[in-house]
C-alpha atoms as a printed R data frame, in Angstrom:
    type eleno elety resid chain resno      x        y       z
1   ATOM     1    CA   MET     A     1 63.573 -103.142 112.010
2   ATOM     2    CA   ARG     A     2 66.923 -106.057 112.823
3   ATOM     3    CA   ARG     A     3 66.336 -107.743 115.795
4   ATOM     4    CA   ARG     A     4 69.177 -107.479 118.383
5   ATOM     5    CA   ALA     A     5 70.392 -110.706 119.529
6   ATOM     6    CA   GLU     A     6 72.631 -112.175 122.275
7   ATOM     7    CA   THR     A     7 74.975 -115.052 122.649
8   ATOM     8    CA   PHE     A     8 76.777 -115.768 126.088
9   ATOM     9    CA   ASN     A     9 78.913 -118.251 126.635
10  ATOM    10    CA   ALA     A    10 77.005 -121.283 128.867
11  ATOM    11    CA   LEU     A    11 79.366 -122.998 129.406
12  ATOM    12    CA   HIS     A    12 80.338 -120.933 132.650
13  ATOM    13    CA   PRO     A    13 76.766 -120.180 133.974
14  ATOM    14    CA   PRO     A    14 76.530 -117.430 136.983
15  ATOM    15    CA   ARG     A    15 76.683 -118.879 140.217
16  ATOM    16    CA   HIS     A    16 74.525 -117.261 142.948
17  ATOM    17    CA   ALA     A    17 75.815 -117.623 146.748
18  ATOM    18    CA   ARG     A    18 75.005 -115.529 149.903
19  ATOM    19    CA   CYS     A    19 77.513 -113.011 150.819
20  ATOM    20    CA   GLY     A    20 77.363 -113.339 154.305
21  ATOM    21    CA   LEU     A    21 76.736 -110.008 155.585
22  ATOM    22    CA   ALA     A    22 73.734 -110.890 157.426
23  ATOM    23    CA   TRP     A    23 75.825 -112.602 159.499
24  ATOM    24    CA   LEU     A    24 78.345 -110.200 160.661
25  ATOM    25    CA   SER     A    25 78.458 -108.098 163.573
26  ATOM    26    CA   GLY     A    26 78.103 -104.552 163.192
27  ATOM    27    CA   PRO     A    27 81.819 -103.679 163.220
28  ATOM    28    CA   GLU     A    28 82.621 -106.628 161.286
29  ATOM    29    CA   LEU     A    29 79.948 -105.647 158.624
30  ATOM    30    CA   CYS     A    30 81.489 -102.039 158.245
31  ATOM    31    CA   MET     A    31 84.946 -103.619 157.654
32  ATOM    32    CA   LYS     A    32 83.219 -105.921 155.107
33  ATOM    33    CA   GLY     A    33 81.295 -103.320 153.749
34  ATOM    34    CA   LEU     A    34 84.561 -101.237 152.852
35  ATOM    35    CA   CYS     A    35 86.095 -103.822 151.401
36  ATOM    36    CA   PHE     A    36 83.407 -104.767 149.070
37  ATOM    37    CA   LEU     A    37 82.679 -101.346 148.231
38  ATOM    38    CA   GLY     A    38 86.653 -100.867 148.083
39  ATOM    39    CA   LEU     A    39 86.668 -103.443 145.551
40  ATOM    40    CA   ALA     A    40 83.901 -102.375 143.444
41  ATOM    41    CA   LEU     A    41 85.295  -98.876 143.317
42  ATOM    42    CA   LEU     A    42 88.913 -100.628 141.645
43  ATOM    43    CA   ALA     A    43 86.390 -102.464 139.245
44  ATOM    44    CA   ALA     A    44 84.803  -99.828 138.085
45  ATOM    45    CA   ALA     A    45 88.001  -97.838 137.776
46  ATOM    46    CA   GLY     A    46 89.330 -100.303 135.757
47  ATOM    47    CA   ALA     A    47 86.605 -101.285 133.644
48  ATOM    48    CA   ALA     A    48 86.256  -96.879 133.383
49  ATOM    49    CA   ALA     A    49 90.058  -96.547 132.172
50  ATOM    50    CA   ALA     A    50 89.934  -99.405 129.278
51  ATOM    51    CA   GLU     A    51 86.655  -98.024 128.273
52  ATOM    52    CA   ASP     A    52 88.498  -94.779 128.072
53  ATOM    53    CA   SER     A    53 91.743  -96.266 126.138
54  ATOM    54    CA   PRO     A    54 91.847  -95.397 122.899
55  ATOM    55    CA   TRP     A    55 90.474  -98.190 119.927
56  ATOM    56    CA   LEU     A    56 93.025  -99.352 117.879
57  ATOM    57    CA   GLU     A    57 92.537 -100.995 114.286
58  ATOM    58    CA   LEU     A    58 93.133 -103.610 112.113
59  ATOM    59    CA   LYS     A    59 91.065 -104.091 109.203
60  ATOM    60    CA   GLY     A    60 90.699 -107.457 107.142
61  ATOM    61    CA   GLN     A    61 88.907 -107.875 103.697
62  ATOM    62    CA   HIS     A    62 85.462 -108.505 105.584
63  ATOM    63    CA   VAL     A    63 85.772 -107.371 109.361
64  ATOM    64    CA   ILE     A    64 87.733 -104.726 111.156
65  ATOM    65    CA   VAL     A    65 88.802 -105.701 114.498
66  ATOM    66    CA   ARG     A    66 88.852 -102.198 116.856
67  ATOM    67    CA   TYR     A    67 91.013 -103.287 120.045
68  ATOM    68    CA   GLN     A    68 92.041 -101.789 123.350
69  ATOM    69    CA   GLY     A    69 94.344 -104.588 124.542
70  ATOM    70    CA   SER     A    70 97.283 -106.580 122.643
71  ATOM    71    CA   ARG     A    71 97.403 -106.684 118.915
72  ATOM    72    CA   SER     A    72 97.827 -110.397 119.442
73  ATOM    73    CA   PHE     A    73 94.474 -111.417 120.259
74  ATOM    74    CA   ALA     A    74 93.143 -108.959 117.791
75  ATOM    75    CA   ASP     A    75 95.104 -110.482 115.252
76  ATOM    76    CA   ASP     A    76 93.829 -114.016 116.265
77  ATOM    77    CA   VAL     A    77 90.468 -112.481 115.999
78  ATOM    78    CA   ARG     A    78 90.793 -110.981 112.714
79  ATOM    79    CA   ARG     A    79 92.105 -114.059 110.985
80  ATOM    80    CA   ARG     A    80 89.374 -116.247 112.410
81  ATOM    81    CA   ALA     A    81 86.963 -114.197 111.459
82  ATOM    82    CA   GLU     A    82 87.970 -113.967 107.671
83  ATOM    83    CA   LEU     A    83 88.467 -117.947 107.570
84  ATOM    84    CA   ASP     A    84 85.276 -118.417 109.493
85  ATOM    85    CA   TYR     A    85 83.590 -115.804 106.747
86  ATOM    86    CA   ASP     A    86 84.981 -117.619 103.755
87  ATOM    87    CA   ARG     A    87 84.182 -121.029 105.527
88  ATOM    88    CA   ILE     A    88 80.826 -119.960 106.408
89  ATOM    89    CA   GLY     A    89 79.875 -118.455 102.957
90  ATOM    90    CA   ARG     A    90 80.797 -121.948 101.023
91  ATOM    91    CA   ASP     A    91 79.055 -124.121 102.996
92  ATOM    92    CA   LEU     A    92 75.749 -122.121 103.034
93  ATOM    93    CA   GLY     A    93 76.032 -121.614  99.489
94  ATOM    94    CA   PHE     A    94 76.736 -118.052  99.375
95  ATOM    95    CA   THR     A    95 80.006 -117.954  98.006
96  ATOM    96    CA   ARG     A    96 79.009 -117.422  94.098
97  ATOM    97    CA   HIS     A    97 76.012 -115.042  95.117
98  ATOM    98    CA   GLY     A    98 77.885 -111.757  96.766
99  ATOM    99    CA   ASN     A    99 79.759 -110.819  98.872
100 ATOM   100    CA   PHE     A   100 77.900 -108.909 102.198
101 ATOM   101    CA   TRP     A   101 81.087 -107.426 103.944
102 ATOM   102    CA   LEU     A   102 83.208 -104.837 101.542
103 ATOM   103    CA   TRP     A   103 84.683 -102.147 102.056
104 ATOM   104    CA   ASP     A   104 82.511  -99.737 104.093
105 ATOM   105    CA   ASN     A   105 79.820 -102.283 104.961
106 ATOM   106    CA   ARG     A   106 82.140 -104.661 106.803
107 ATOM   107    CA   ALA     A   107 81.493 -106.047 109.913
108 ATOM   108    CA   ARG     A   108 82.778 -104.745 113.475
109 ATOM   109    CA   ILE     A   109 84.173 -106.716 116.146
110 ATOM   110    CA   ASP     A   110 85.241 -104.796 119.176
111 ATOM   111    CA   VAL     A   111 87.438 -106.279 121.913
112 ATOM   112    CA   TYR     A   112 87.764 -104.988 124.859
113 ATOM   113    CA   ALA     A   113 91.187 -104.749 127.213
114 ATOM   114    CA   THR     A   114 89.623 -106.560 130.090
115 ATOM   115    CA   ARG     A   115 86.330 -108.907 130.812
116 ATOM   116    CA   ASP     A   116 85.182 -105.964 133.201
117 ATOM   117    CA   ALA     A   117 85.297 -103.351 130.326
118 ATOM   118    CA   TYR     A   118 83.217 -105.516 128.147
119 ATOM   119    CA   VAL     A   119 80.703 -106.543 130.597
120 ATOM   120    CA   ALA     A   120 80.131 -102.726 131.638
121 ATOM   121    CA   ALA     A   121 80.187 -101.518 127.669
122 ATOM   122    CA   SER     A   122 77.684 -104.212 126.325
123 ATOM   123    CA   GLN     A   123 75.597 -104.504 129.737
124 ATOM   124    CA   ALA     A   124 76.570 -108.701 129.535
125 ATOM   125    CA   PRO     A   125 76.274 -111.162 132.297
126 ATOM   126    CA   GLU     A   126 79.418 -111.550 134.244
127 ATOM   127    CA   TRP     A   127 80.139 -114.863 132.683
128 ATOM   128    CA   SER     A   128 79.243 -114.064 129.177
129 ATOM   129    CA   ALA     A   129 81.995 -114.291 126.663
130 ATOM   130    CA   GLY     A   130 80.684 -112.372 123.936
131 ATOM   131    CA   LYS     A   131 77.663 -110.535 122.248
132 ATOM   132    CA   ALA     A   132 76.493 -109.615 118.915
133 ATOM   133    CA   ASP     A   133 74.241 -106.455 117.640
134 ATOM   134    CA   TYR     A   134 72.971 -107.074 114.679
135 ATOM   135    CA   ASP     A   135 71.579 -103.937 114.372
136 ATOM   136    CA   HIS     A   136 75.313 -102.465 113.991
137 ATOM   137    CA   ARG     A   137 76.827 -105.453 112.446
138 ATOM   138    CA   ALA     A   138 78.569 -105.656 115.602
139 ATOM   139    CA   ILE     A   139 80.092 -108.489 117.459
140 ATOM   140    CA   LEU     A   140 81.925 -107.449 121.098
141 ATOM   141    CA   THR     A   141 84.331 -109.484 123.066
142 ATOM   142    CA   PHE     A   142 87.255 -109.119 125.293
143 ATOM   143    CA   GLU     A   143 90.852 -110.256 125.163
144 ATOM   144    CA   GLY     A   144 92.161 -113.919 125.900
145 ATOM   145    CA   SER     A   145 88.519 -115.676 125.649
146 ATOM   146    CA   GLN     A   146 89.108 -118.835 123.738
147 ATOM   147    CA   SER     A   147 85.407 -119.730 123.708
148 ATOM   148    CA   PHE     A   148 85.119 -116.892 121.739
149 ATOM   149    CA   LEU     A   149 87.379 -117.525 119.273
150 ATOM   150    CA   ASP     A   150 86.270 -121.520 119.035
151 ATOM   151    CA   SER     A   151 82.498 -121.335 119.069
152 ATOM   152    CA   ILE     A   152 80.367 -117.788 119.577
153 ATOM   153    CA   LEU     A   153 82.410 -115.948 116.550
154 ATOM   154    CA   PRO     A   154 81.608 -118.519 113.969
155 ATOM   155    CA   HIS     A   155 78.070 -118.768 115.295
156 ATOM   156    CA   GLU     A   156 77.098 -115.199 115.541
157 ATOM   157    CA   MET     A   157 78.906 -114.462 112.011
158 ATOM   158    CA   THR     A   158 76.784 -117.260 110.574
159 ATOM   159    CA   HIS     A   159 73.470 -115.172 112.300
160 ATOM   160    CA   LEU     A   160 74.293 -112.503 110.353
161 ATOM   161    CA   ILE     A   161 75.340 -113.688 106.950
162 ATOM   162    CA   PHE     A   162 72.215 -116.307 107.294
163 ATOM   163    CA   ARG     A   163 70.156 -113.091 108.054
164 ATOM   164    CA   GLU     A   164 71.914 -110.786 105.405
165 ATOM   165    CA   PHE     A   165 70.742 -113.055 102.707
166 ATOM   166    CA   ILE     A   166 67.325 -114.165 103.467
167 ATOM   167    CA   GLY     A   167 66.442 -110.132 105.737
168 ATOM   168    CA   PHE     A   168 66.572 -109.512 109.085
169 ATOM   169    CA   THR     A   169 62.468 -109.420 109.193
170 ATOM   170    CA   THR     A   170 62.097 -112.618 107.232
171 ATOM   171    CA   ASP     A   171 59.890 -115.361 109.343
172 ATOM   172    CA   VAL     A   172 61.311 -118.621 109.772
173 ATOM   173    CA   PRO     A   173 61.347 -121.366 112.167
174 ATOM   174    CA   LEU     A   174 63.973 -120.654 115.165
175 ATOM   175    CA   TRP     A   175 65.173 -124.534 114.454
176 ATOM   176    CA   LEU     A   176 66.505 -123.034 111.118
177 ATOM   177    CA   ASP     A   177 67.939 -119.806 112.407
178 ATOM   178    CA   GLU     A   178 69.737 -121.266 115.171
179 ATOM   179    CA   GLY     A   179 70.058 -124.623 113.682
180 ATOM   180    CA   VAL     A   180 72.079 -122.590 110.849
181 ATOM   181    CA   ALA     A   181 74.006 -120.661 113.246
182 ATOM   182    CA   GLN     A   182 74.646 -123.974 115.708
183 ATOM   183    CA   TRP     A   183 76.100 -126.100 112.637
184 ATOM   184    CA   ALA     A   184 78.680 -123.566 111.868
185 ATOM   185    CA   ASP     A   185 80.327 -124.246 115.183
186 ATOM   186    CA   VAL     A   186 82.453 -127.257 113.666
187 ATOM   187    CA   ALA     A   187 84.178 -127.559 117.199
188 ATOM   188    CA   ASN     A   188 80.927 -128.775 118.855
189 ATOM   189    CA   ARG     A   189 78.999 -130.645 115.907
190 ATOM   190    CA   SER     A   190 80.195 -134.255 117.166
191 ATOM   191    CA   LYS     A   191 78.826 -133.191 120.766
192 ATOM   192    CA   VAL     A   192 75.397 -131.773 119.714
193 ATOM   193    CA   ASN     A   193 74.945 -134.910 116.925
194 ATOM   194    CA   ALA     A   194 75.615 -137.185 120.011
195 ATOM   195    CA   ILE     A   195 72.558 -135.647 121.889
196 ATOM   196    CA   ALA     A   196 69.984 -135.983 118.889
197 ATOM   197    CA   GLY     A   197 70.987 -139.581 118.218
198 ATOM   198    CA   ASN     A   198 70.765 -140.117 122.687
199 ATOM   199    CA   MET     A   199 67.141 -138.430 121.774
200 ATOM   200    CA   LEU     A   200 66.052 -140.218 119.044
201 ATOM   201    CA   ALA     A   201 67.389 -143.769 120.836
202 ATOM   202    CA   SER     A   202 65.371 -142.997 124.261
203 ATOM   203    CA   GLY     A   203 62.108 -141.495 122.126
204 ATOM   204    CA   ARG     A   204 62.507 -138.124 122.960
205 ATOM   205    CA   LEU     A   205 63.253 -136.441 119.932
206 ATOM   206    CA   LEU     A   206 61.151 -133.845 118.216
207 ATOM   207    CA   SER     A   207 59.258 -134.230 114.864
208 ATOM   208    CA   VAL     A   208 59.831 -131.232 112.518
209 ATOM   209    CA   PRO     A   209 56.369 -129.971 112.488
210 ATOM   210    CA   ALA     A   210 56.927 -130.230 116.397
211 ATOM   211    CA   LEU     A   211 59.988 -128.919 116.532
212 ATOM   212    CA   THR     A   212 58.789 -125.542 114.189
213 ATOM   213    CA   GLN     A   213 56.331 -124.545 116.776
214 ATOM   214    CA   LEU     A   214 59.017 -124.702 119.503
215 ATOM   215    CA   ASP     A   215 60.904 -121.865 121.209
216 ATOM   216    CA   PRO     A   216 63.000 -122.534 124.199
217 ATOM   217    CA   ARG     A   217 63.542 -118.953 124.800
218 ATOM   218    CA   ARG     A   218 60.167 -118.915 126.247
219 ATOM   219    CA   GLY     A   219 60.460 -120.489 129.942
220 ATOM   220    CA   ALA     A   220 62.160 -123.722 128.821
221 ATOM   221    CA   SER     A   221 64.951 -124.923 130.951
222 ATOM   222    CA   GLY     A   222 68.994 -125.408 130.593
223 ATOM   223    CA   GLY     A   223 68.078 -129.122 129.655
224 ATOM   224    CA   GLU     A   224 65.405 -128.429 127.043
225 ATOM   225    CA   ALA     A   225 67.287 -125.714 125.421
226 ATOM   226    CA   ILE     A   226 70.133 -127.523 125.103
227 ATOM   227    CA   GLU     A   227 68.310 -130.143 123.581
228 ATOM   228    CA   PHE     A   228 66.625 -127.828 121.267
229 ATOM   229    CA   TYR     A   229 69.981 -126.605 119.804
230 ATOM   230    CA   ALA     A   230 71.247 -129.954 119.318
231 ATOM   231    CA   GLN     A   231 68.188 -131.053 117.484
232 ATOM   232    CA   ALA     A   232 68.153 -127.812 115.023
233 ATOM   233    CA   SER     A   233 72.086 -128.301 114.523
234 ATOM   234    CA   SER     A   234 71.714 -131.939 113.525
235 ATOM   235    CA   LEU     A   235 68.294 -131.261 111.393
236 ATOM   236    CA   VAL     A   236 70.435 -128.605 109.336
237 ATOM   237    CA   GLY     A   237 73.512 -130.618 109.393
238 ATOM   238    CA   PHE     A   238 71.553 -133.379 107.631
239 ATOM   239    CA   ILE     A   239 69.922 -130.954 104.447
240 ATOM   240    CA   MET     A   240 73.459 -129.492 103.825
241 ATOM   241    CA   GLU     A   241 75.172 -132.762 104.016
242 ATOM   242    CA   SER     A   242 72.179 -134.710 102.043
243 ATOM   243    CA   GLN     A   243 71.290 -132.106  99.752
244 ATOM   244    CA   GLY     A   244 74.322 -129.909  99.060
245 ATOM   245    CA   SER     A   245 74.933 -126.430  99.292
246 ATOM   246    CA   VAL     A   246 73.891 -125.465  96.002
247 ATOM   247    CA   ARG     A   247 70.590 -126.577  96.725
248 ATOM   248    CA   PHE     A   248 70.633 -125.011 100.249
249 ATOM   249    CA   ARG     A   249 71.573 -121.758  99.091
250 ATOM   250    CA   GLU     A   250 67.884 -121.964  96.591
251 ATOM   251    CA   PHE     A   251 66.137 -122.841  99.480
252 ATOM   252    CA   CYS     A   252 67.311 -119.561 101.533
253 ATOM   253    CA   GLY     A   253 66.154 -117.679  98.196
254 ATOM   254    CA   HIS     A   254 62.286 -118.587  98.133
255 ATOM   255    CA   LEU     A   255 62.417 -117.686 102.059
256 ATOM   256    CA   ARG     A   256 64.218 -114.420 101.298
257 ATOM   257    CA   ASP     A   257 61.371 -114.022  98.405
258 ATOM   258    CA   GLY     A   258 58.561 -114.726 100.900
259 ATOM   259    CA   HIS     A   259 57.869 -118.680 100.816
260 ATOM   260    CA   THR     A   260 56.869 -120.596 103.821
261 ATOM   261    CA   VAL     A   261 59.196 -123.387 104.424
262 ATOM   262    CA   ASP     A   262 56.942 -126.074 103.716
263 ATOM   263    CA   ASP     A   263 56.943 -123.989  99.842
264 ATOM   264    CA   ALA     A   264 60.097 -124.085  99.950
265 ATOM   265    CA   LEU     A   265 61.054 -127.490 100.777
266 ATOM   266    CA   ARG     A   266 58.656 -128.437  97.953
267 ATOM   267    CA   PHE     A   267 60.606 -125.922  95.385
268 ATOM   268    CA   THR     A   268 63.685 -126.972  96.253
269 ATOM   269    CA   TYR     A   269 63.448 -130.159  96.809
270 ATOM   270    CA   PRO     A   270 60.550 -132.325  95.454
271 ATOM   271    CA   GLY     A   271 62.030 -135.804  95.198
272 ATOM   272    CA   THR     A   272 63.618 -136.221  98.498
273 ATOM   273    CA   ILE     A   273 62.117 -133.406 101.242
274 ATOM   274    CA   PRO     A   274 58.983 -131.866  99.846
275 ATOM   275    CA   SER     A   275 57.660 -131.031 103.018
276 ATOM   276    CA   LEU     A   276 58.159 -130.859 106.866
277 ATOM   277    CA   GLU     A   277 56.591 -134.308 107.132
278 ATOM   278    CA   ALA     A   278 58.768 -135.983 104.484
279 ATOM   279    CA   LEU     A   279 62.148 -133.636 105.654
280 ATOM   280    CA   ASP     A   280 60.924 -135.370 109.242
281 ATOM   281    CA   SER     A   281 60.980 -138.789 108.214
282 ATOM   282    CA   ALA     A   282 63.995 -138.558 106.306
283 ATOM   283    CA   TRP     A   283 66.395 -136.942 108.991
284 ATOM   284    CA   LYS     A   284 65.040 -139.802 111.211
285 ATOM   285    CA   ALA     A   285 66.135 -142.305 108.906
286 ATOM   286    CA   HIS     A   286 69.607 -140.536 108.811
287 ATOM   287    CA   LEU     A   287 69.931 -140.991 112.181
288 ATOM   288    CA   GLU     A   288 68.821 -144.325 112.502
289 ATOM   289    CA   GLU     A   289 71.285 -145.432 110.234
290 ATOM   290    CA   ALA     A   290 73.951 -143.473 111.793
291 ATOM   291    CA   ARG     A   291 73.484 -145.123 114.906
292 ATOM   292    CA   ASP     A   292 73.134 -148.394 113.477
293 ATOM   293    CA   GLU     A   293 76.379 -148.106 111.793
294 ATOM   294    CA   GLN     A   294 77.730 -147.029 115.130
295 ATOM   295    CA   ALA     A   295 77.113 -149.869 116.511
296 ATOM   296    CA   ALA     A   296 78.515 -151.934 113.746
297 ATOM   297    CA   GLY     A   297 81.538 -150.144 114.286
298 ATOM   298    CA   ARG     A   298 81.843 -151.173 118.030
299 ATOM   299    CA   ILE     A   299 80.871 -154.514 117.238
300 ATOM   300    CA   TYR     A   300 83.587 -154.979 114.770
301 ATOM   301    CA   THR     A   301 86.295 -153.307 117.007
302 ATOM   302    CA   HIS     A   302 85.193 -155.460 120.057
């Protein structure tokens, strides 16, 4: 069975604060409660009205965008999704080996008219900017969400494309699954690379075997999760950039066929990174070289 996944915009996490009702007098409490109730009913009514609005469609070659608001934002989503589809396929080396999303197999992107309507329909947190449902090859968002266009859309599309190639039930380390998707988020590559470089300099960078055993979804703090995603993205980026997309596709093919990551590395990269330990050494050497080049550049410019 395909796994269901959600991606939320962590740049604006929820804020928890006391509402203050406990410190009000009886009449004040009643008036304040009625105001809150009225606002809640208005928000719910607005969300319900948006949910009942008819869905319009924009069809692309690989995606169908359903929208309830303006055509302009929906068209931006369709255009960006098609560009991301082509770029992600090229980057992963999948372009010449089949088109996943054509005709009746196109992915669906639902754009709700308002955040309230999106939250009500998706049951996502108030601060969420997008959510993916892998079971239905669908991605949900709301009109005007810029973080969705820049980061969440390519991230979730990469998850879908990668998993449809290797299989939704194929067991791979989380650093590979999330690293591939995070690396596709071009807008944030420099940020995650800087985090990985700082971790190397401070001695906090994990080894690849240790990273393979880690799952930040199980009790990790926000900072630990960010560091995990940064390392995963840096590691996948190193594999892609040093070994090329054609061989990465071959590597993924071995995973799809049921081989372990160690075996897939040995079959695909026998002379360079034939094991997790060899990958670890090569990745860290690459980061150290990049750090030295950066330092030399600073010295030269000053």
